C-alpha positions in Angstrom: -0.9 14.0 -22.0 1.3 17.0 -21.4 -1.2 19.8 -21.1 1.2 22.4 -22.5 2.4 20.5 -25.6 -0.7 18.4 -26.1 1.6 15.4 -26.7 1.7 12.0 -25.0 4.0 11.8 -22.0 7.0 9.6 -22.8 9.3 8.3 -20.0 12.3 6.2 -20.8 11.1 5.8 -24.4 7.7 4.4 -23.4 4.3 6.2 -23.1 3.0 6.4 -19.5 -0.1 4.2 -19.1 -1.9 2.3 -16.4 -4.8 -0.1 -16.5 -7.1 -1.7 -14.0 -9.4 -4.6 -14.6 -12.7 -4.6 -12.8 -16.2 -6.0 -13.0 -19.0 -3.4 -12.6 -21.8 -4.2 -10.2 -23.6 -0.9 -10.7 -24.2 1.4 -13.6 -22.2 4.2 -11.8 -19.1 4.2 -9.7 -15.4 4.8 -9.5 -12.3 2.7 -9.9 -8.8 3.7 -8.7 -6.0 3.5 -11.3 -2.4 3.9 -10.1 0.3 5.3 -12.3 3.9 4.6 -11.4 6.7 6.5 -13.2 9.6 8.8 -12.6 8.1 12.3 -13.0 11.3 14.3 -12.3 11.6 15.4 -15.9 8.0 16.7 -15.8 8.6 19.1 -12.9 6.4 22.2 -13.3 4.1 20.6 -16.0 0.5 19.7 -15.9 -0.4 16.2 -17.1 -3.9 15.3 -18.1 -5.1 11.7 -17.8 -7.1 10.3 -20.6 -9.5 7.4 -19.9 -10.7 4.6 -22.1 -13.2 1.9 -21.1 -13.0 -1.4 -22.8 -15.5 -4.3 -22.5 -14.3 -7.9 -23.0 -16.4 -10.0 -25.3 -16.2 -13.6 -26.4 -15.1 -16.6 -24.3 -11.8 -17.3 -22.7 -10.3 -18.8 -25.8 -11.5 -16.1 -28.2 -11.4 -13.0 -26.0 -11.8 -9.6 -27.7 -11.7 -6.1 -26.2 -13.9 -3.4 -27.6 -13.7 0.2 -26.7 -16.9 1.1 -25.0 -16.3 4.8 -24.3 -13.5 7.3 -23.6 -12.9 10.7 -21.9 -10.0 12.6 -23.6 -10.5 16.3 -22.7 -7.1 18.1 -22.5 -8.9 21.0 -20.6 -10.6 18.9 -17.9 -9.3 20.2 -14.6 -10.7 17.0 -12.8 -8.3 14.9 -14.7 -5.3 17.2 -14.5 -2.4 16.4 -12.3 0.0 19.2 -11.4 3.6 17.9 -11.0 5.5 20.2 -8.7 9.2 20.5 -8.0 10.7 18.3 -5.3 11.4 20.4 -2.3 15.2 21.1 -1.9 15.0 21.3 1.9 13.6 17.9 2.8 13.5 17.2 6.5 15.8 14.6 8.0 14.4 11.2 8.5 13.6 10.7 12.2 15.0 7.8 14.1 12.4 5.0 14.0 10.5 4.4 17.2 11.8 1.4 19.0 9.0 -1.1 19.8 9.0 -4.5 21.5 10.3 -5.8 24.8 14.1 -5.8 25.4 13.8 -7.7 28.7 16.2 -10.6 28.6 14.6 -14.1 28.5 16.6 -15.2 31.5 14.6 -12.8 33.7 11.4 -14.6 32.8 13.0 -18.0 33.2 14.2 -17.0 36.7 10.7 -15.8 37.7 9.2 -19.0 36.4 11.8 -21.2 38.2 11.2 -19.2 41.5 7.4 -19.7 41.2 7.9 -23.4 40.5 10.2 -23.7 43.6 7.7 -21.9 45.8 4.9 -24.1 44.5 7.0 -27.2 45.3 7.8 -26.0 48.8 4.1 -25.2 49.4 3.1 -28.7 48.2 5.6 -30.4 50.5 4.4 -28.4 53.5 0.8 -29.1 52.7 1.3 -32.9 52.3 3.5 -33.1 55.5 0.7 -31.3 57.5 -1.9 -33.6 56.0 0.1 -36.7 56.9 0.6 -35.5 60.5 -3.2 -35.2 61.0 
């Protein structure tokens, strides 16, 4: 609700709403509800979020939702969102940090081939010395 006008917030011809389904495991707690909408037209306004809690009754074929409680207080500061102007001087986006290894694969292949060659030479020397004894 727009706090100044007391009217429902309408964006692109539709009221702004959000819902979250949850299963309560305690008698008290919180649940996060995310609203996604273009708020540029509401710049400088205060918007108040109204809450309604529904409970599902019946089985999966005959499901019915009954309003259990609501919280619709236009003057509740805890449910008021202040929508501010978008800053005109936004900082430039920094260059992303480069991650990863740029070493060419041929370097690793060369090191592996050199190690294999040295191991082969060492094996030949070892077996020749063993044969001479």
